[in-house]
N, C-alpha and C positions, 0 to 999 in steps of 0.2 A: 505493500500500499503506498503512496505516497506521503511523504513525510514534510509536513509545513510548521510552521510558526504561527501559534494562537496566544493572545492576550485575554486570560479571563479575570473580570471585575465584577465587584457587585453593585447593586443599586439600594444604597443604604441612606443618601442623602436625604434632607427635609423636601419631601414634597416633588422630588424629583428625577429621571431616571438618568440622572448624567452621571460620572465614573467618581467615587469616592477611594478614599485608601490606599493602599500598596495594590499595585500590578505585578503579576506574576507573567513571566514569560515562559512559555514552553520552549528548551532549546532543543529545534529539530525531533522534534518527539512523534514514537509510533503511535499511533490510534490502531485499535480500540484499547480501551484500558484492562492491563491485568492484575492478578490480586497481588498484593502487597501488604503489609501492617502496615494498621491506619495511625494519621500521625498524632493521635493521643491515648493510642495503645489499646490494649484488650481489653473488653467488655469484662465489666465487673458483675457481680452476682446481684440478680433482680431488688430495686428498692421495694419501696411500700406499695409503691402505683403498678409494680409488676414491668417495670424499666429494667434492662440492661443497659449501662450507659458505660461510658470510661470515666477512669478517675479522677475527681473534682468535679465533676456535672452530677445536678442536681433535678430531678421531676415535680412538678406537683400540678395540681387539677384546674383549671382554669371554670369549666364548667361542664355539665349533662346537660344531655336532651330531656326535655320535658322537664325539667329544675330549673328552678329560678337561680340566675348566675349568681355566687355569692357575693353579697353586700347590695343588691340590688332587686328590684320587684320583674324585672324581665325573664321570662320564661325562654328557657336555650331551645334551638330549632333541632329538629331532627337529622339524621344523616348528614350531619358537615363534613364539608367539600372543601373545594378550592378558598386558598387565602392569599391577606396580605396585610404588611404593617405601613401606616402613615404615620410618618411624623406631627407631633399637635403640641406646639409648645414645648414644653419640656418633658410632656410624655407622648403619647404614641396612642394607635388605635388600631385595633385589629379587625380584619373583616373575613366573615365566612359565609359559603354556600350552603344552600340547604338542597341535598339530591333527592328532595320527593317531587310525587306528579299524583294528584294536583296538589298545589302548594308552592313548594320550591320557595323561591325569594334568596334572600341575604341579610344576614344581622352583624351587627359591631358590635365591640367590647370597647371602652374608651380605660386607661391607663394613665396612672400619674408617674410624676418622674421615679418614683421607687417599684413600681411596677405594680401597683395595687390596684384594682378595680374600683372605677368612680360610676362606669354605668355604663348601660347596655340597650343595646334600641335595635327595631329594626330600619333596615334601608331598602329593600326591596319585597312588593310580597305578590301575590296571585301570580306566579309564573309556573313555568315545569321544569323540574332536575335541572337543576341547576348545578352545573358540575364542578368546572373548573372556572380559570375567567384571566384578569392581569392587571395590574396597576398602570395607572398612564402618566404621566410629567405633571398634568396639573390637577393631581390630585382626587380621578374619580378612580373608581371599580369597575370594569368591565364584567359582567357577571353573564355566564353562557350557559345556553339550556343545549343540554345532550337529548335531544330529541329532534326526528327529523323534521326538517325544515323550521328549524329553532332558530331562535332570535339571540342577539347581544341586546343586553340591555345596561345602559351607562348607570349606573348608581354614586350617591353622595356621599360619604361618609360623613363630612363635617356640617349636612344639611341640607336639604333639596329633593325634591321629587324624581324618581329614575327615569328615563326616556329610552325608550325602544329604540336601537338604532339597526333598521333593516336595511341601511347602505353597505354594509358589512358582511353581507349575504345571509342567504338562508338556508343551514344545512346542520347537521348533527356534530355543534359545535362543543369543545372541548377548553381548549385553551387560548391565551393573547398574550403577547408581550411586547410592548411599545420601543420601537427603536426611535430615538432622538434626534441621531443625526442624519438617518436619513427621510423620517418625517414619516413613519410608515408603524403599522399595527399586525404584528406575523397573526396568523390562527390554525389553531390545529383542528381534524376533522375526525372523531369516535368513529369511522368504517372500516370494514375489513382492505376496502379498496380505495381508503380516505386520502385528502391532498393536502397539500402545505401550502397555505395562500400567504397574500399580502394585503394589506387593504390602505391606498395611499389618498389620506383627506385630501378634497379641495382644499381647505384651510387647513393648518395644523391647529390640534386643539379645537378642531369643533369635527365630529362623526355625523355630522347630520347627511355629506355627500362624498362621493368620490369615489373610487375605483377600485374594484375589488379583481385581485389578480392570483394566478397560479403558477407555484414553481414546474418550470420545464427542463425536464435532463430523461436521460437512459437507466436504465434497468439495472445500472452496476451500481453498487455500495459506495462509489467515492466517485468524481467527475466534476465535470464543469454544468452550471444550469443555467438559467434565464428565466424572465416573466412574461406570462402572457396574460390579457384580460380575458377574464370572465363574460361571456355577453351578458350574460342576465343573472346578476346575484339573488333574486327570487329563486330561483332555484325551479320552477314550475313552468311549463310540465316535465320538463329535464332537469334532473340533478346537476349544481355546478360541478360535481367531481366528474362529470362525463359530459361535459360541454367542449372541452378543449382538448382533442387529439396530440399527444406528443404528453402530456401533464403526468408526473411522475405519481405513481400511488404508492401509498405508507400503508402497514396493516396496522390499522389501532391507532390513531393519532392522539397523543397524551396531554403533558404538562407542557410547558414553554418557557424559555428563558433567555432571555439577552444583556449580553453586558461586553462594550467595548467592541464593537466589532462581528461580533460572534452570536449567533442565535442558537441554543440547544432546542431538542425536543425530544419527547420519547413516542415510542409505538410499543403498546402493550402485547400485541399479536405476535411477533418475534422479540419481545423483548432486548429493544435495540435503546441507545442514546444517540439521535444525530446531531452534528456537529453541521452548522453552514457560516462558512467564512463570508462574509457579504462585502469586503474589500478584494477577495480574489476571485470571489463568486466562483467556489469550490464546495465541493459539500464532501463529507465522510461520515464514518461511524467513531463517535467517540467509546462505544459501550456495544457489546455482543454478546450474549451468554452462552454463545456455542462457540467461541474464540476463546474463553478464559482460560488463563493456564497461571504457574499449575494449581491443580487441585479443583474442586466445585465452584460455579460460578455463586458469588453472595448474592446476587442482584436478578431475582426472577419476580414476576409481576410488575414489573416497571411501570411507573405513575406519576405526579404527581414531580417537579424540578425546582430548585431554586438554586442560590450561589450567595456567597459567603465574601466578606472586601478580600477574604485571603484567594480570592478564585477557586476553590473548593466549589463542584456541585453536591448540592444533598438530593438524593434521590429516593423516594420512598415507593415503597410497594403496595400493589393491591393482591394479599394474598401472599406467597412466599412463604418465608417465616416472619412476616410482619415486622421488616428491618425498614430502617432508613440508611441507605448507604452512601459512603463520601468517595467521588472520585477526585483526583488531586489534579493539579495544573500538569503535570508531568505522568497523569495516566495511568495513575495508581489507584484499585480499588479495595473498600474495608466496609465490615459494617460499621457505624455510626451507634446506634442504637438498635434492641430489640424487644418488642413487646411481647411479652406471656400471656399463653389463656384467652388469646381475641385472634384464634386463625379461621373466624367465621368473617370476619371483618376486614377493612386496608385500612391505610396510613395515607392522611390526604392533607391539603390546605399546608404545607411545610413553608413558614415565611418569616425574616431574622427581623428584628426589633431595630428600630434607626440605629442604635448603640452596637446593634450586632453581639450583644452577648447575652441575647434570649433567643431562642428557637420555639417557634408557636407550631402545634400541628395537629391534628385531630386522630382519631380512631373512629369509622365513621359507624360503625354498628357497635364498638365496645365486645364486653365481656359474653351479651346475649344475642349475638350475631344478627340484632333488629333495627331497623335503621331510629327508633325509638332509645337503643340504647348508646348512641352517640358521646364521645368522652373528648373534649379539648382541654391540650395540655402544654403547659410552659418548659423547656429546659434550660436552665442557666448552667453558664461555665466558663472557662478560657478558650472561647472559640481565636482561634488565630486571626491575627491581623494582616 
């Protein structure tokens, strides 16, 4: 496989998707990632919450589906899924989708500077199967419906009525990632023959109009790519993924993350993490569970993805053995955490606080295996920067 240089950086600045902190550069590194000891060491015995973590890290439960968020009167939603953090003065807000149908929507929890909950509230209601989504540089949350001809809804964690954004296409949406340099939003599609899209707004910061495009490439796992316009983003009568001959098919698009000229996205049907070099116009695999050595692949059920200020990617499992795995900028993969006793669930919504010292995520169905059993956690510790 071709070797290239990639920079990975996190989106941790207040209300922006600009670059922050240190940037790591992979020095002619081979992809996909291979097994190696993790930068934080081995996982320790499970804590009181049933979570195995490296030494120096701790977990706590933030909210449970069907129960009031501690310190508030707001009842947390069922089946918590995709999430993101937004800086809010000296504190921050964590938003989370609800992957139920009907109902769906999204909620938010506000924290003070010490990480204490100060309020919780609804930011989107009356939608369907809101799975993942993405944060914008103008401090909105794009909540995506994972249903046939689903919509993207732009929501307002700081206040304001959510708005349907049909210009971003009607298909089985999964995740979104904003690119402030090229002024586009990347979108994944959760179909066995899904596509990878980008939306080019007419005016950056306004998603009411623009052009939906699809990635064009060959059938190989690496190579060059271009973009082509989707003639009918409404997707009827012809689905968006079937409108452009030569568009590249991906097996079950899931999470999506942008940082410093690269966008990563995952495909659950083949347990892969893809990386797209936006400056070079090339794509390749960052991870493939069939190509891992030595030993067995640590990451299966590949799903949501986020990044830290060090450039590490954190990839959550849907099933597997309920781990969040870490891929370093030098293409080494290892488990970062594992949840015990929740094999009928999936890990969703990983997102770092603005300071990068807290990682929020959910177990969508918790110990019960039911959407009403969701648990949202926070892990605190010495994340590298």
